[in-house]
N, C-alpha and C positions, 0 to 999 in steps of 0.2 A: 493458389487461388487468389484473384484479383478481389480488391475490396467490394466492387460492385456485386459480383457473384456471391462473395460471402455474405453480404448483407441480405441478399435474396435468400439464402439458406437460412440465415438466422431468422428471417420473417417467417418462413414456412415453418420452422421448428417451434417458434414461440406461439404462433396463431393456430398451428394444427390444421393449416389449409392445404392438405394434400389431396385436392381434388385434380382432375385431368388437367384443368386450364392452368393451374398454378404450376403444376409439374412440367407442363409443356413450356411455360414462360421461363422457368428456371433453366431447363436444358437449353433452350434457345440462347438464353443470356450467356450461359457458360460457354457454348460453342461460338458465339459471337466474340467473346474475349479470349478464345483460344485455350479454355480450360477442358482438359481431358475428363471423361466421365469416371474413368477407374485409374488405379495406380496412385502413387504418392501426390498428395496436394489435388486429388481429382474431386469431381463433385460428389460421388458416393461416400468417400472418405470424409469429406466436410459435412455432409448431411448426417452421417453416422455420428460423427463427434457432437453436432449441435443436438441430435435427439438425445444422445447418452447424458450430456451435461444437463438437458432440460429435465430428463428423468431423474438424475441424481439430486438436482435442485428441489424437485417435487418431493422426493424422499426425505431430504433435510427439512423441508417445510412441515411434512407430517411429523418428523421426529421432534421438531422444536415446538410445534403447535401454533405456529404464527408465520406469516409471510415476511419475505425481505423488507425492511424498513417499517414493518409494522410496529406501532406504538405499544402494542400488547406484549411485545417482547422485553420491554424495560423491566428490570428487577425480577425477570423469571428465573434466574439462576443459571441459565445456559444461553448461549447466543452463537452465532456464526463467527468463525475464526479464520477467515480466508479460504485458501484452497491449496491443493498440492497436485502437480502434474503427474500424470500416470500414462504410460503407453500400453494400450489394450489391443490385443490382436483380434481383429474381427474378419468376417467374410469379406469386407471391403479392403482388407489390408491393415497394418498397423495404424493405429489412430490415437493421438495424444489428447487426453480429456483432462479437465480440471476437476477434481473431486473435492467437493466442499468439506470443510471440517468444522466441528464445534469445540467450544473452550473446554469442556470436560471430557472430550474424547470419548463420548458414549454412542456416537453415530456409526451404525453399521450399515453400510450401503448393500442393497440387494442386488441390483442389476449388475453392478461390477464390484463383488465382495472383496474385503481387504485381503491382500496377499494373493490375489487371482489376477491374471493378466490376459486371461483368455475369456471370450463370451462362450457361452454353452454351445453355440452352433459350431465352433471350432473343434471343440471336444467330440461333438457328434460326428463331424467330418473325419476326424482322426480315427475314431471307432470304426466307422463306415469303410474307410480305405483299408484299414488292417483287416477287416472281414473279408475284403475282396482279394486278399493275398499279397498286398503290397508289403515289403520289408519296412522296418522303421526307418531305415536310411532313404529309401524311395519316398516314403511319406514326408520326411523332412525336406528332401528335395523339391517335391510337389508343392508344398507350402511356401517354400522360397521363391519358387518359379512363378507361382500362380498369385500368390497374396503378398510377396515380399517381406514374409514374416520368417525370422531366424528362430526355429524350434529344435532343440537338441534330441537326440535320440533317447536320452534318459527322460525328457519331458513326456516324449510319446509314450515311453513305458509306463509313466506315472498315470497318464490319461487312461490307457487301455486297462491298467490294474484296477481302475475303478469298477469294472464289471465282476471282478472276483467274487464280491459279495453277492450280487445277483446270480453268479454261477453256483455258488454254494446253496443258495436257496433253491435254485432250479434242481440241482443235483439230489436234493433231499425232500422234494415236494411229495405229497400223498399221490398215489396213483389210482386208476380205475381198478375195480374188483374183477373185471373179465376184460380179456382182450381176444378178438377173433383170430388174429395173426400176430406173431411175433417174429421180426426178422432179427437175427444176431450174427455179428461179423466182426472182424477185427482188421484195422490197418496198421501198418509199421512205419514209425517215425524215428528219425535219428535223434537222440538226446545225449548231450555231452555231461556224463557223470563221472568225472575223472577222465574217461576217455569216450570218445563217440561211439555209441552202440545202438542197434536197432531195438526198439521197444514197442510191444503191441498197445495199441489203444482200442479197448472193447467198446463196441456201439449196440445199442438195442434200440430198434425202432418198431413201434406197434401200430397197428390199426384199430381205432376205437370202434365201439358199437355203432357210432354214428358215421363210419366210414371216413373219419379223418386221421391225418397222420399225426403220430405223437413220439417224438424222439425221447426215450425214457432216461437216458444218461450216457455219461462217457466215464470210462475207467482206465487208468494207466496200470498195465502189468509189468512184470519182470521177465526178462529172458524171452522165449518164444510164446506163441499163443498155446494155451493148454486147457484142458477139460476141467482140470482142478481149479484154476482161477475162474473159469465160467461157472463153476458150481457156487462160488462165492458171490458172483455178480447176480445169478439168478435168485440166490437166496436173499440178497439184498432187496431185489424186486418184490419178492413175496412179502418181506417184512414191511415194505412201503404201500403194501395193500393189495397186490396183485394175487388174487386166490385162484385164478383160473386162467388158462390160455388154451385155445382150441387146437392151434396148430403153431409149431415153432419151426421156422425155416433157417436152416444153418448149413455150413459146409460140411465136408466129410470127416471132420476131426475126431479122431479115435477117443472114445469114452464120452464124447459129448451127449449122445443119447441117453446113456445111463445118468448123467448129471441132470439132464432135463427131467427124466423120469422120477428122480429123486425129490425134485422140488414140486413138480405138477404131474402126479402119477397119470392122469386122464388125458394129458396133452398128447398129440400126434406129432412125432418128429418126422419131418420131411426134408430130405436132401435137396438143396437148391439145384434146379436143373442147370442154371447158368454156371454155377461152380463146377458142377460135373463136366460139362462141356469144356469150361476153361482148362480144367484138369487134364482132360483128354487131349487137348491140343498141345499141352507141354510134352507129350510123349511123341508127337508126330512132326514130321517136315511141314514146313509152312505150306508148301505146295499142294499137300494133301488135306489141308483144314477144310476147304469147301465140300470135298467129297465125304470127309468123315462127318461133317455136320449134316449133310444130306442124308447120310445112310443112318444116323442116330435118330433123326427126326421122327420116323415111323415108331421107333420105340417108345418115346415119351408122348407120342401122340395116339398111341394104341388105346382103343376102347376098354380092354380088359387086361388084366394081368397075364393071362395066357397068351393073348394076342401079342403083348409086349415081349414075352419070353420068345415067341415064334420069330418076332422081328429081330430081336437081339441075337438069335441063333444064326439068322442070315447075316447080320453085321460081323459076327465072330468068324463065320466061314469066309468072308471077304478079307477081313483085316487082321486076323489073330496071327497069322504067319509074319506079317510085317510089323505089327504093333501089339504084341502080346500084353504089354503093359496097360493098355487101354482096356482090353477085355478083362483083365484082372481087375482093374479100378472099379468098372461098372459091376462086376460080379460081387465084389466086397461091399459095394454100396447099395446093393439091390434091396436088403431089408428095409432101408430108409427110403428108397425110391419108390418102393410099391404102394405105399399109402396114397400117393399122388394120383394113382390109377383108379382109386375108389371114390374119388370126389366127383360131384356134379361138374358139367362142362363150364359152368360159370365160375366155379372155385378153381378148377384147373387152369382155365384162361388167364384169370387175374394173378395167380401165384407165379404162373410161368412167365407172363408178359410184363407185369408191372416192374418186377426186379427193383423194387424200391430202394433197398439199402445200397445197391450199386450206384444208383444215382447220387446218393448221399455221399458215398466213398469218392466218387469222382470230383465232388466239390472240394471234399477234405485234401485229396491229393494234390489238386491244383493250389491250394493255400500252403500246404506242406512244402511242395516242390520249390516255391518262390523263396522259402527261407533256409533250405538245405538241411540245417539241424537247429535244435533248441537248446538253450543253456540249462533248462531244468524241466522237469516233469509238468510243474505247474504252467510254465510257458507254453508247452504243447497243448495242454487241455485248454488253456485260455484261447489260443488260436483257433481251435476247433469249435470252441463254444460261440466265438464271434462269427464263425461261418453259419452256425446253426440260427443265430439271431438274425442274420441278413437273409435267410431264405425266404423266398416268395413274399416280398414287400408289398405287392399289390393284392394278394389274396387270390389272384386268378389260378395259381396252381392248386390251391386248397379246394376250390370250387371244382376243377377238372377231376381231381384225386377222388372227391366224395361222389362225383357222377359215376365214376368207372366202378366204384365198389358197392353201388346200390344193389345190382342184382346178385352180386356174390354174397352179400349180407343176407339176403333172403334166402339163398341156398344154405348158407350156414345154419340158420334157425332150424331147417328141416333135417340136415345131416347130423346134427349135434343135439337133437331131442331137447330143443328149448333152452340149452345152457346159456345162450346168448340173449334170449328174451328175458330170463330171470336177472340179467344185469341191468336191464332197462327199467325193471320195477323199482 
């Protein structure tokens, strides 16, 4: 940057004159002198440098208790002792600042702490990019390309590891006493533990009495998904304060209804309709999917259990000869499918169409797919937790979610004899 432009930046930084006219003059002067706005030696970098140095000088003044060249500093026992250069990575790129020192080395700067070479905005950017599914290598390349900053993969790991304490507090926080609906599911990720193996990550998502989404936790299991581990997860939720759940939506995992009944005896176990449909498609040729979905729709949209049985008999008559496994699948799941037919239309509609946990799992899978596999169980949990932190940054999704659930929550109050109302008191 030329001397004239630099003097203009210094004048703005010291006088605090960041009004529109001053900024306009500063930009015009930089352009006239051929100074770029961004990049090395650019206007933004120089302005960032001056602002940081001005802030550091203010911190030193507060620390010593007197201004530079003030006679009050004579004989005070501590005074300024020059400065040292330090390169700081900022949103404007790498910036070299002069950090003031004092004679007894007691000065602890806050805006650029000792042994830190990144402003907090860069750390937030790294966490945000990681939550969106970028690998550490991709994040390092992005910072180098956009900000001209060399950041190693290990440094990025160190930055993202700072959320581990927050994750532990989130995982162990107290929960509500009653939830109207609890969705439980597991996704599988590849974890390198000696050798790369598929491991289940258990997810529990609840709807609160106010109609808000609440992700209750993440748990890493061993081997395949099992009802025995789900019993441990549900018991932990009960120990964290969940005394009652009205409906638990899950897949058709063998033994899972018994595990749910053991933890919450009054809870209704409902097999997820979407899981049933998806499982049905596994046994069928792709060209028949649309026809099978069409013929199954009257079954789960039937007004009563008897009507559903009649529609299922029609379905079996059409498809059993070709796909007997699909008929057997629905027959075995019928006991957990039937409760769905006894609910009010508002409850049936919201449980069938919201498919809340599938939307969350889609975000999880996007982040997991970008990484391929994880070195440790903790790394996998950290990745998924960052995805959760990045959900719905504007709050618009929460408002839509709450509005959709209002009618269903009123129906819950009637269907479940005030168990939901008791939670609000």
